[in-house]
C-alpha positions in Angstrom: -3.5 24.8 68.9 0.5 23.8 67.9 1.6 24.2 71.9 -0.3 21.1 73.4 1.0 18.6 70.7 4.6 20.2 71.1 4.6 20.2 74.9 6.5 18.1 76.2 8.7 17.1 73.3 12.1 18.9 72.1 11.9 19.8 68.1 13.1 21.4 65.2 11.6 23.6 63.0 12.6 24.3 59.3 10.3 25.5 56.2 8.7 22.6 53.9 11.3 23.1 50.4 14.3 22.5 53.3 12.6 19.9 54.7 13.0 18.5 51.4 16.7 18.4 51.7 16.8 17.6 55.4 15.2 14.7 53.8 17.2 13.3 50.6 21.0 14.3 52.8 19.5 12.4 56.0 20.8 15.1 57.8 19.9 18.8 59.5 22.9 20.4 59.0 24.1 23.6 61.0 25.7 25.5 58.2 22.6 25.5 56.2 19.7 26.5 58.8 19.6 30.4 58.1 18.0 31.0 61.3 15.5 29.3 63.7 12.3 29.9 61.7 10.4 32.2 64.2 13.0 34.3 65.4 13.7 37.8 63.5 17.1 37.4 64.9 20.1 37.4 62.6 22.5 33.7 62.7 25.8 36.0 62.9 24.7 36.6 66.6 23.1 33.3 67.9 24.1 31.2 70.3 24.4 28.4 68.9 24.9 29.0 65.2 28.1 30.4 66.4 29.4 27.8 67.7 27.9 25.4 64.5 25.3 23.6 66.4 21.5 22.8 65.4 19.1 25.2 66.9 15.9 23.1 68.6 13.4 24.1 71.3 13.0 22.4 74.5 9.3 22.3 76.0 10.5 18.9 77.9 10.7 20.7 81.1 9.8 24.6 81.3 7.1 25.4 83.4 4.5 27.0 82.1 5.3 31.0 83.5 8.7 29.9 80.9 7.0 28.8 78.3 4.4 32.5 78.5 8.1 34.4 78.7 9.2 33.1 76.2 6.2 33.0 73.2 6.0 36.8 74.5 9.1 38.2 74.3 10.2 36.0 71.4 6.9 34.8 69.6 8.6 31.4 68.7 5.5 29.6 68.3 4.3 32.5 65.6 1.9 31.1 62.3 3.2 32.9 58.9 0.3 33.1 56.7 1.8 33.1 53.5 4.7 31.9 53.1 5.3 27.6 52.2 3.9 24.9 55.0 6.9 24.6 58.9 8.1 21.8 59.9 8.2 20.3 63.3 11.2 17.1 63.6 10.5 16.2 66.7 13.9 14.8 68.4 13.9 11.4 69.5 14.3 11.1 73.4 17.4 9.0 73.5 19.6 12.3 72.1 17.5 14.5 74.6 20.6 13.5 76.6 23.3 14.9 74.8 21.3 18.7 74.2 23.0 22.0 75.5 20.6 23.9 77.3 20.2 27.4 77.4 21.1 28.0 80.7 24.8 27.5 79.6 24.7 30.0 76.6 23.2 32.4 79.5 26.2 31.4 82.0 29.0 31.6 78.9 27.9 34.7 77.5 25.1 36.6 79.0 23.3 39.3 76.7 26.4 39.5 74.6 24.6 36.6 72.2 21.3 35.7 71.3 20.0 32.2 72.5 15.7 32.2 74.0 15.8 31.7 77.6 13.9 28.6 79.0 12.8 27.4 75.5 15.3 27.2 73.3 18.6 24.5 73.2 21.2 22.9 70.3 22.3 19.4 69.4 25.8 20.0 69.5 26.9 19.2 65.9 24.7 18.3 62.5 21.9 16.3 63.7 21.5 12.2 61.7 17.8 12.4 61.5 17.8 8.8 62.6 17.6 10.9 66.1 14.0 12.4 64.8 11.1 10.6 66.2 8.1 12.1 64.8 7.4 15.1 61.5 4.4 17.7 61.7 3.6 19.7 58.6 1.6 23.0 59.4 0.3 25.1 56.8 -1.2 28.6 57.4 -3.8 30.6 56.3 -5.8 33.2 57.0 -8.2 34.4 59.0 -11.9 34.7 58.6 -13.3 38.1 58.4 
């Protein structure tokens, strides 16, 4: 359901309560980012977090096969039931040229630090809210049995 809405975009995912802090401050702060919302790895081994960068998902360019591989291996768009709603902050295209690609992480650290191949990117520092073009709020719900 979400993939068609996110294809061709770059976005940051956060919990609704964190979004309220982002909205008040006007910034997505790298230091307050506990971890990518849907990724079970810890930030102490995360390529971007170790450098003070904000983690993003970049679906602007990967092929269908690359997205499928990332979904299978890292389950990065799973819906989380019984949690607070998730907010997808869509990054403006004007900021894309500043992004750091997963390819750089692969060249620099290989498998020594965590990153999601094909779909992860980073903004080098804190992201001003002016670079967020749109947002989507997604609420999980139970499947009828």
